[in-house]
N, C-alpha and C positions, 0 to 999 in steps of 0.2 A: 504494500500500500504506500502511496506517495504522500508527501506532506500536504499536497494541494487537493486532496480528495474531497468530493462533494458531500461525503457522509459526515464530515466535521462541521459543515455549515449549518446554521440554525434554519429551520424550516420557515419559509416566508408564508405569511398568511395569504390565503387565496384572494381576499378582498384587496389587499395591498397590491398583489400581483396584477389583478384585473385593472386596478386604477392606473398602475404604471404602464400597462399595455395600451389602455385607452389613451393615455397622454401621449405615448409614442405614436399611436395611430393618428391622433389629431395633429401632432407636429408634422408628420409626414404628409398627411392628406391636405392640410391647409397652409403649410409653411414651406416645406422643401420642394414637393412635386410641382406646385404652381411656378416656383422660381425656375426649376429645371425646364419646365415646358416653355416658359417665355424665353429662356436662354436658347433652347434648341431652335425654336421658330425664328427668333431674332438672328441667330447665327446663319441659318439657312437663307434668310432674306438678305443678309449682308453678303453672303457668298454669291448669290444671284446678281446682286447689284454690282459687285466687283467684276464678275464675269462679263456683265453687259457693258461696263465701262471699258474693259480691255477689248472685247470682241464685237461690240455693237449690239443693239437690240435685236430680238428675233424678228423674222419677217422674210419676205421673198428676197432672193439675191438681187443686188443692184445691177443695172445694165451699164 
């Protein structure tokens, strides 16, 4: 048995664990993931914008 065994830890009350899981869910659902989503969409838009600055806008080839 190692010194970091989980058997030596005190049992966490189910109510306390449920509260911490709910808090983690709320932080992820309403804090982190919206920021990640805005960052991904913004990054994609920036890439398209830079591509069009270098290669021109889409459309039929010029004559």
